[in-house]
N, C-alpha and C positions, 0 to 999 in steps of 0.2 A: 534633034539638036537645035532644027532651027526653030522648032515651037518653043522649045526650052528659052531660047536667047528672046524668043518674039514676048514671051510671058515675063521674063525679067526687065525688058525695056519698059513694058505696059506699066509691070510693077514701079518700078523708077518713076516712070511719068506719071502713074497715079499719086505716089508719094509725093513730087513737087507740085502737082496741081492741089493735093489736100494742103501741104503746107503754104501755098501762096494763097489758100483761102481762108487762113487764119487770121484773125485779128483785123482790127482798125485802128490806126495810130489816132490818140487823142488830139482833139483840138487845142490848139494856146490861144486861151482868150483872155491873157495877162491884162491886156493894152484896149480891151474893147467892153463897151457897154450894152448891153442887148435888151431890146423889149420885144415880144412876139405877140403872135396871135392877132395882128392888128387887121379886119376884115374891111375891104374895099371893095365899093361898086359904084362903076362910074361910066360915063358915057364920051365919045369924042367924034370927031369928023372922021378920024380913021382908027385902025388898030393901034397904030403906034401912039397917036395922040392919046388914045382912052388909056394906054398901057405907062405912058409919062405922067398923064394927070393921077393916075391911081398911085404912082411912088410919090410924089409929091404930097398928096394926101396921106400917104403912109409916114412919111416924115415929119409932118406936123403932128399928127395924132401921137405918133411914137415918142416924139419930145417930152408933150405935155403927158403922156403916159409914165414915162420913165422920171419925171420931174415930180409927179404926185407919188410916187412909188416911194422915192428918196426921201421925200418930206413927210410920209405919212398924211396927206391929204387927197381929199376927191379930186377928179380931174378937171372939173369944173374950175378950181382955184388955180390950177396951173397956166403960166403966163402963155404968150404966144410968141413964138418966134419967126423974124423975117425968112424966107427963102433961101435967101443969100448965106446967111448965118446957118442956116440947116445945111445948107450944101457943105460948107466949110469943117463941120463937125461931124457929118454922117460917114461912116466908113465904108458900109455896102448895105445892100437890100438883098435880105435872104426871103427867098421865094419857098413858100410854104406849101401852098397848091395856088392855081392860076387858071383861069378859063379866059379865052382869047376868042373876041367876036369882030366882026367887021367893024364895028364902032362902039363896043362895049367892051369893059375889062372887069372881071369878078374874081378876086384874089384873097388869100391869107397870109400876110407878109410881116417878116421879123424885120425890125431895123438896128444895127451895130452902129453905134457912136464910138468915136476916137474918145479913149478916157481923157487922155491929157487935154486935147481941143474943148471937150464940153464941159470939164470941169467949172469953168468960170461961171457958164450960162446955168449949171445946175446948182450953184449954190455950194459947190463940196468945198469944205473947209478944209479939208487934209488931214483930218482926224482918221485914224486906225481903228477899224470896228473889230469886235471881238472875234478872234477866229479861235478854230481848234487846233489841237497837235495834227500831226501829218496822219491821216488815215488810209490805211490800205483800201481799197475798194475791190469787193469780189462780186462781179454780176453773177448770178446764177439761175438758169432758166431750168423749169420742169415743166416737160410735156412729154405725153405719152408713156408714163412710168419714168422717163429716164432724165436724170439730172446733167448739165451741161455748164461749164464757166465760159472758158476762151478756148476751148480745145477744137472748136470750127466756129466760123463765122455766123452771127446769130444778131436777129434784132436789138434784142436788151444790151449787148455789149456795143453795138453800133450806137444805139441811144446815148449810152454812158458816154462813149468817144466824142459825139458829135455836142454834148451836153457843155454849155460856156459857163464856168465856174467862175467867173471874176466878181459875180454879186454874191457868191454864196459863202456862209460862214465857215462852212469846211473845207478843209484844206486835204482835196482829195488826193491820193497817188492811183493812177488809173495805170491799169496793164494794156498793151495793145494785143496780147495774145500772141505775139511772134517770139522766135528764138526760142528759151527754156520756159516761157509762162505757160504753157499747157501743162508741163511737168509739174511745175511749182504751184499754179495758182488755178486750180481746178476744183470742181463740185465736192469733191471728198476731202478736201484741206478745209472746207467750210465748216467739216462736220469734227474734225480732228480733234481730240481733247487735250493731246502730249503738249505742253507748254515749250520744252525744249526745241520742238521744230517751229512752232509759232516765233518765238525769238528768233531763232536763225533767218526766217521768212522776213521778218518784220525790219533786221537788220540789212539785210539784201537788197530790201527796195526802198532803205531809208525812211521807214515809217516808225510811228511810235504805237500807234492803234489799228484795229480792224473794224471794217464795216462790211457787212454782207447785204447786198439787194438781191433779195430774190422775188422771181416772177413764177407762179403757177399758171400756165398758160393751156387754156381746155377750149377746142374747137367742136362745134356743133357737127360740122362733117368738114370734110377737105374744102378748101377753098370759101368757105362758109361762115356765119358770124363766130366770134371768138370773144372769149371772156379772160381777163388775166385778174389773178389774185396777188398783189403786191404786199409783200412784207419786208419791213426792215430791221436787221438786227444788227447787233453791236456787240464786239467784243469775242473772245476765241470761244467762248460756249453759246452763241447765237441768242443773246438776250433779247428778247423781240421789244422792238421800239414804237413800232406801229402799222397798220396797213390799211389799205384801200383795195377797192375793186374798180377796174374799168374796162368797157368792152367795145368793139370792132363790130362793124356791119360785115366785113367780110376779109380775106386775108390780106387785100391792099391796103386795109386800114389799119394793120397791125403795126407797122413804124410809126404813125402816127400816136397811135395809143402808147406804144412804148417811149416816145418822146415826151408825152406828156406823163407816164409813169415817173421818168426820171426825174421831173420838175416836181411832181407830187412828194416824191421819196425826198428829195435834196430839201424840202420845206419839212418833211418828219423830222429829220437827222436836224436841221436847224433848231426847230422848236425843243427837240431834246438836250441839245447844245446849250440853250438858253436855261433849261431847267435844271441844269448839272447832270443829267443822266449821262453824260459820254465821257464817264471818269475811266480812266485806265485800270484795267484789273491789275491788281497787284500782283498776282502771280505770274506775270509776263516779266516781271523784274528778276536778275538774276539772284538766287539766293544769297544771303550773307554767308561770307566763309565762316568755318566752324573756329569756335573760341579755343583756342591751345590754352592747356594749363599752364599755370605760371611755375617755372621751375626757379627754385631757392638760388639766390645769386651768390655764388662765393665770395668772400671779400680777398682782394689781391692780399699778398702778402707783400707789407713794406721791404723794401730793399735795404737790408743792412747798411747804417752809416758808415762802416769801415768797410765795405766791400772793394775789392780788389778789380778793376777796369782793365781790360786787355787794350793797349793802343799801340797802335805801329806807327813810329815814327822813320821818318826818311830823311838822311843826310846827305845834302848835297855837296861837293868840295873837289879840288882837282887832285888831291892826293889823300895817303890814308890818315895824314895829320889830323884831317877835320873830324873822319870817323872816330879816331882815337879820342880826341879831345870831347866830342860829344858822348862817348861812352862815359868819361870821367865825370862830365857835367851830370848824366843821367844818374850815375851811381850816388852822387853826393846832393841830388836834390831830396829835401823831405817829402815824405810819401811815398817815395818809389821802392817798389819791393823787388824787382826783378828788372834786368834789362838783356835780353837775350839777342845775340845777332841771328838774323835770317840768311842775309846776304852781303857781302861786303864787296863794293867796288870802288877799287883804289881812286879812278879818276873819273867816278861818276856819282850815281845815288845808291847810298848804302840803306837796308831796312834793318830796324830793330824792332823787336817786340816788347813794350815796357808794361810791367804790370804796377799800376798806380791807385793808391786809393784816392778816389776823388774824382774829379769829371776832368774832360778831354779841355775846357776851357781855363781850368786852375792849371794843369802840365803847361798847356800854352804860354800862360801869363808869367809862371817860372821860368821858362825857359826863355821868353823873351827877356825877362830882369835880369837872365843873365848876360845879355848881348846879343842873344842868336835873333835873327831874321825870321819870324814865325808865320805859318800859313796853315789854317784849318781847312781840309778838303772830308766833310763827312766824319769820319772815325779815323781818320789820317791828320798827323802833323807832319809839315814838310818844315826842314830847317836848314838855314844855310848863314854862312857869315858876310856880314856889309863889307867886308873886305879879303885879302887873300890870306890873312891870318885868322884862326880862329879864336875867339873870345877867351879871355883867362881865367881859370878855374879860381874863383876866391881863396884866400886863405882859410886855412881852417880855424873856426870860432874858439879863442881863448877859453881854456876851462878854470872857473871860478874857482880860486883857492880855498880848501874847506879846514874849519880852526879844529886845532889837534886834540885826541881826546884826553881829559883829564884823566890821570892815573886814579884809581880809586884808593880810598884810605885805607890802611893796613886796619885789619879786625884787631880791638884790644882785650884782652881777657882780664876782667874785673877782679878775678881771684888774683889773678898774678899782679895787677896793679896796686893792689891793697899791700901795704907793708905788713909782712907776719907778724903774728901775735907773740908776746912773749910768754914765755913758760913760766908758770908759777912754780 
């Protein structure tokens, strides 16, 4: 039982250590400009003085190299900047490799310049360079017959995490390998053809397309020389953009080889973008919805001109006289077909259902013409008198007299009208 518990604790501890060994957070280089690979070899009165002199030389050479790179000219044409100005625009010094002696300093350095402060000295006009859409980057390492991505911490993922993308035309979406990244962004995903999962993955990471940076690492023997075959791929089908080969003298040189590989692969992606080869695969778009058949539109039957509309009329009064007069008015209005009592309240509001040929507005107008105070609320007409007495009922219209019918003339018998003939 104790051994089982110890084994369980050991498994949990191993899982925690394994999880902690996954991934490196990408560096945020959005506000810096970097130039690397500056070699210095300088002497001094002591080790500190030699190192300080080497960093001064790296700042000068770094500014000239960055200015020449941004303007596309040889370094010899770049201007010199005073050390005081360089101290203001240099953000930090990145030590790639260094050897410190008693009075000598040998190192490979990188210089990071503050983008905002260095812009006036570099002649940056503020124009935006052409950038790609957001690209999800999947780093894949193939070694010993096994392909991995961010499942375990490795030199290739670390190289991309530390790669400074501020001067790259590619808008990378880099993963750290933490959380759910090992389950989603793994080596198997790079070869998965299904577009549905690719669409979900790109939407989850806020990217529009995918890039796969693959390195096939071979070692001559453990700890010995290593060779890396770098292959740049684009899209869900892994279309090859380009490739190159780098070598390392031993295992200690692999991180530097990976860092150089990330820089050269970024250049491959940049050249492919400029050539128009990094075009999003249309299969990553959602398919259009199916076209529904057009149903024949049935014309609406026009309402008959003499249709009877059921309208509720509410009569408010202090006694039943108001209700009686309202019923009398309704019965004598033209267009009213029926007036059916619904509820009679002698000292309140009575309800009458009226069948009327016409609109509610016409009925309200006719009631208002009779002297009632009328309010329309939806399909209900409320009426009441402006005084304590109901409006008078108009007298009946006189009937126009009709002309008496003329009597028909009596029919005459021609035979009888003629006098009888005399007999001979």
